[in-house]
C-alpha positions in Angstrom: -12.6 32.2 -7.3 -15.2 31.8 -4.5 -15.8 28.3 -3.4 -19.4 27.2 -3.3 -19.6 26.5 0.4 -23.3 27.1 0.9 -25.2 25.2 3.6 -25.3 21.5 3.1 -28.2 19.7 4.8 -26.9 17.2 7.4 -29.0 14.6 5.8 -28.1 15.7 2.3 -27.2 12.9 -0.1 -24.5 13.1 -2.8 -23.6 10.6 -5.5 -20.0 10.8 -4.1 -18.2 12.4 -1.3 -14.5 13.0 -1.4 -12.8 13.0 2.0 -9.6 15.1 1.8 -8.8 18.1 -0.4 -5.1 17.4 -1.2 -4.0 16.7 -4.8 -5.6 13.2 -4.9 -9.0 14.3 -3.4 -9.2 17.5 -5.4 -8.6 15.8 -8.7 -11.0 13.0 -7.9 -13.7 15.6 -7.2 -12.7 17.4 -10.4 -13.2 14.3 -12.5 -16.5 13.4 -10.9 -17.9 16.9 -11.3 -16.9 17.1 -14.9 -18.7 13.8 -15.4 -21.8 15.5 -14.1 -21.9 13.8 -10.7 -23.3 15.5 -7.6 -20.1 15.5 -5.6 -19.0 17.0 -2.3 -15.3 17.7 -1.5 -14.7 17.8 2.3 -11.5 19.5 3.3 -10.6 20.8 6.7 -7.7 23.0 5.6 -7.4 26.8 5.5 -9.5 28.6 2.8 -6.5 30.0 1.1 -2.8 29.2 0.4 -1.5 32.1 2.4 -2.3 30.6 5.8 -1.3 27.1 4.9 1.6 25.7 6.9 4.5 24.4 4.9 3.9 20.8 3.7 6.7 18.5 2.8 6.4 16.8 -0.5 7.1 19.7 -2.9 8.6 18.2 -6.0 6.5 17.6 -9.2 8.4 15.7 -11.9 8.3 16.6 -15.6 6.0 13.6 -16.3 3.2 15.6 -14.7 2.9 17.9 -17.7 0.9 15.5 -20.0 -1.5 14.7 -17.1 -2.1 18.3 -16.3 -2.8 18.8 -20.0 -5.3 15.9 -19.9 -7.0 17.4 -16.9 -7.3 20.8 -18.7 -5.1 22.4 -16.0 -1.8 23.0 -17.8 -2.4 26.6 -18.9 -3.4 27.9 -15.5 -0.6 25.8 -13.7 2.1 27.1 -16.1 1.1 30.6 -15.4 1.5 30.2 -11.7 4.7 31.1 -9.8 6.1 27.7 -8.9 9.9 27.3 -9.2 11.4 25.2 -12.0 13.4 22.1 -11.0 16.0 21.5 -13.7 17.3 18.3 -12.2 19.2 16.8 -9.2 22.6 16.4 -7.7 23.2 13.3 -5.7 26.0 11.9 -3.5 24.7 8.4 -3.6 27.0 5.4 -3.8 29.9 7.8 -3.9 31.2 10.8 -1.9 31.2 12.8 -5.1 28.2 14.7 -6.5 26.7 13.3 -9.7 24.2 15.4 -11.6 21.0 14.5 -13.5 19.5 17.1 -15.7 16.0 17.4 -17.1 17.4 19.2 -20.1 16.7 16.2 -22.4 13.5 15.1 -20.7 10.8 15.1 -23.4 8.5 16.8 -20.9 10.9 19.5 -19.9 11.8 20.5 -16.4 10.0 19.7 -13.1 8.8 22.0 -10.4 9.4 22.9 -6.8 5.8 23.7 -5.7 4.3 26.1 -3.3 2.1 23.3 -2.0 -0.5 25.5 -0.3 -1.1 27.4 -3.5 -1.0 24.2 -5.6 -3.5 22.4 -3.5 -5.8 25.4 -3.4 -5.5 25.7 -7.2 -6.7 22.1 -7.6 -9.6 22.6 -5.2 -10.7 25.7 -7.0 -10.6 23.8 -10.3 -12.9 21.1 -8.8 -15.3 23.8 -7.5 -15.3 25.5 -10.9 -16.3 22.2 -12.5 -19.3 21.9 -10.2 -18.1 20.2 -7.0 -19.3 21.6 -3.7 -16.6 22.3 -1.1 -17.3 21.9 2.5 -14.8 23.2 5.1 -14.9 20.4 7.6 -12.9 17.4 8.9 -14.1 13.8 8.4 -14.0 12.1 11.8 -15.9 8.9 11.2 -17.4 6.6 8.6 -19.9 3.8 8.5 -22.1 2.2 5.8 -25.6 0.8 6.0 -27.9 -0.5 3.4 -25.6 0.4 0.6 -25.2 4.0 1.8 -22.0 5.7 2.9 -22.3 7.9 5.9 -19.6 10.3 7.0 -19.4 12.2 10.3 -17.8 15.6 9.8 -16.8 18.3 12.2 -17.3 21.8 11.1 -14.9 24.6 12.0 -17.2 25.8 14.7 -17.1 22.4 16.3 -20.5 21.2 15.4 -20.8 17.6 14.0 -22.9 16.7 11.1 -23.6 13.7 8.8 -23.2 13.5 5.1 -24.7 10.6 3.0 -23.6 9.4 -0.4 -23.6 6.4 -2.6 -19.8 6.4 -2.8 -16.9 7.8 -0.8 -13.3 8.5 -1.9 -10.8 8.2 0.9 -8.2 10.9 0.2 -7.2 11.4 3.8 -3.5 10.8 3.2 -1.5 8.2 5.2 -4.2 8.2 7.9 -6.5 6.4 5.4 -9.3 7.2 7.8 -11.8 5.2 5.9 -9.7 2.5 4.2 -7.9 1.4 7.3 -11.1 0.0 8.7 -12.0 -1.8 5.5 -8.7 -3.2 4.2 -5.2 -4.2 5.2 -2.4 -1.7 5.4 1.1 -3.0 4.5 4.0 -0.9 5.7 7.3 -1.2 3.8 9.8 -0.1 6.5 10.3 2.3 9.4 11.3 5.4 7.5 10.6 8.9 9.0 11.5 12.4 7.9 12.7 15.2 10.1 12.4 18.4 8.1 12.5 22.2 8.4 12.0 25.2 6.2 14.7 27.9 6.1 13.0 31.0 4.9 13.6 34.6 5.8 17.3 35.5 6.2 18.5 33.2 3.5 21.3 34.3 1.2 20.1 36.3 -1.8 22.5 34.4 -4.0 20.8 31.0 -3.3 19.6 30.5 -6.8 20.4 26.8 -7.0 17.2 25.1 -8.1 18.4 21.5 -8.4 17.4 19.1 -5.6 20.4 17.8 -3.7 20.4 14.3 -2.2 23.2 13.0 0.1 23.5 9.6 1.6 25.0 9.3 5.1 25.5 6.3 7.4 22.2 6.9 9.3 20.1 7.4 6.2 20.0 10.3 3.8 19.3 14.0 3.4 17.8 16.2 0.8 17.4 19.9 0.3 15.5 21.9 -2.3 14.6 25.5 -3.0 10.9 26.2 -2.8 9.0 29.5 -3.2 9.0 30.0 0.6 12.7 29.3 1.1 14.7 26.1 1.3 13.5 22.8 2.7 16.0 20.5 4.4 15.0 17.0 5.4 16.8 14.1 7.0 15.4 10.6 6.4 16.2 7.7 8.8 14.4 4.9 10.5 12.3 5.8 13.5 14.3 3.7 15.9 17.6 5.2 14.7 16.5 8.8 15.2 17.9 10.4 18.3 15.9 12.7 20.5 18.4 15.5 19.8 17.5 15.4 16.1 14.1 16.8 17.0 15.6 20.0 18.3 16.8 23.0 16.3 20.4 22.7 17.6 20.5 18.9 17.1 19.1 19.1 13.6 21.6 21.8 12.7 24.5 19.8 14.2 23.5 16.7 12.2 23.3 18.8 9.0 26.7 20.3 9.6 28.2 16.7 9.7 27.2 16.3 6.1 29.4 17.4 3.2 27.2 18.6 0.4 24.1 19.6 2.3 26.2 21.7 4.7 27.7 23.6 1.8 24.3 24.2 0.2 23.0 25.7 3.5 26.0 28.0 3.7 24.8 31.6 4.2 21.6 30.8 6.0 21.4 32.2 9.5 21.7 29.3 12.0 19.6 31.3 14.5 16.7 31.3 12.0 16.5 27.5 11.8 13.3 26.4 13.4 12.9 23.1 15.2 12.2 20.3 12.7 8.8 18.6 12.3 8.4 14.9 11.9 6.4 12.9 9.4 6.1 9.3 8.4 7.9 8.6 5.1 7.7 4.8 4.7 6.1 3.1 1.8 2.6 2.1 2.5 -0.1 0.1 0.5 -3.8 -0.4 1.2 -5.0 -3.9 0.1 -7.5 -3.9 -1.4 -7.7 -0.2 -2.4 -11.4 -0.2 -3.0 -14.6 -2.1 -2.2 -18.4 -1.7 -2.4 -19.2 2.0 -2.0 -15.6 3.2 -1.3 -12.3 3.7 -3.0 -8.9 5.1 -1.8 -6.6 7.5 -3.6 -3.3 9.2 -3.1 -1.4 8.3 0.0 -4.4 6.6 1.5 -4.1 4.0 -1.3 -0.3 3.9 -1.9 2.4 6.0 -0.3 6.1 6.1 -1.4 9.5 6.6 0.1 10.3 10.3 -0.8 13.4 9.1 -2.7 11.1 8.3 -5.6 10.0 11.9 -6.0 6.8 10.5 -7.3 4.4 11.1 -4.5 2.5 14.1 -5.9 2.4 12.7 -9.4 1.0 9.5 -8.1 -1.6 11.4 -6.1 -2.8 13.2 -9.2 -2.9 9.9 -11.2 -4.7 7.9 -8.5 -7.1 10.8 -7.9 -8.0 11.0 -11.6 -8.4 7.2 -11.8 -10.4 6.9 -8.6 -12.8 9.6 -9.7 -13.2 7.9 -13.1 -13.7 4.5 -11.4 -16.5 5.9 -9.2 -18.2 7.5 -12.2 -18.0 4.1 -14.0 -19.4 2.3 -11.0 -22.3 4.8 -10.8 -23.0 4.1 -14.5 -23.2 0.3 -13.7 -19.7 -0.8 -14.7 -19.0 -3.8 -12.5 -15.4 -4.1 -13.5 -14.3 -0.6 -12.6 -12.9 -1.4 -9.2 -10.9 -4.4 -10.5 -9.4 -2.2 -13.2 -8.4 0.4 -10.6 -6.8 -2.3 -8.4 -4.8 -3.6 -11.4 -3.6 -0.1 -12.2 -2.3 0.3 -8.6 -0.7 -3.1 -8.8 1.3 -1.8 -11.8 2.3 1.4 -10.0 3.4 -0.6 -6.9 5.5 -3.1 -8.9 7.3 -0.3 -10.7 7.9 1.6 -7.4 9.3 -1.5 -5.6 11.7 -2.3 -8.5 12.9 1.3 -8.6 13.2 1.5 -4.8 15.3 -1.7 -4.5 17.5 -0.7 -7.4 18.1 2.8 -6.0 19.0 1.6 -2.5 21.2 -1.1 -3.9 23.4 1.6 -5.5 24.6 2.7 -2.0 27.0 0.2 -0.5 29.4 2.3 1.5 28.0 1.4 5.0 26.8 -2.2 4.7 27.0 -2.8 8.5 24.9 0.2 9.5 21.4 -0.8 10.4 19.7 1.6 8.0 21.5 0.2 5.0 21.7 -3.4 6.2 17.9 -3.4 6.4 17.6 -2.3 2.8 20.5 -4.2 1.2 21.0 -7.2 3.5 19.5 -8.8 6.6 16.3 -7.1 7.9 17.6 -7.4 11.5 
């Protein structure tokens, strides 16, 4: 499918502009386009999945199936080559592994995604519905006289301006627009160091269950993805040593685990690239919307990866945000309050699950990482 990337006048005005073409932004644009709105999706990523760098956040739980059905995307998604995720193994609260299977889940199994291809699939669906796609990066925002103005930088370096009645902030944890208009509440100091083991992996690595292992300094997880095997260590930023950011240091730390080490057996140590870092703490934007703007995905609410709900929530919030903007354009004065109430419910469920999950691990009560989550914050 060819994206409609024809020239957009710098002073061109849209009913809505979506900043960010990840799952939340693409779905918001899809919903708005299907509602007949003149919508622009601004995304600075590569034009195809093949050149996209690996993105952490690769698990889609079974509960995504009905949402993909509702969005009319299930058939095309099911035909794609994402790996199934039949469940998890976890060493959490015990040195032994405990399994959880999706066998009896009413929605079936989950998926380990090729994120580049999945994100491109959603953008293409938005374009097919009538959204215009512009390959640019949003670098600034201001509003005047009820109009939203976005500064965007094109791939060639030129800077233009896009005008709209509404803007959807789907710029991820940066919350490029929302951070200027609302308060961001950070949950803790969690960060992730992660790497992708690809070429040179053992042909017999057919284990598709995600493995989670708690350790004194935090926790690890590893999962098969279409490009290889992702390995990540989660800890607090002040507890992460400089050595962990090197290939040798990351490999040494992984070898000190019990179950993750076994799962990585057979991968060539020389093929382990240096890890990349990303923020992984819970984050909430309050309020998540206001006159002329609304946030979706990680820009609105971001989760600790232990929840495995990040992509699913991005899809849900993208769909809800797109619907809320459509309702606002139609004159519904209660649309933003309804969206905020929806996010309140999502946040309450997340915090209850987060507290309950961390409370199950009590083996290292004096270590700062676990003490912060199960005892004194100091």
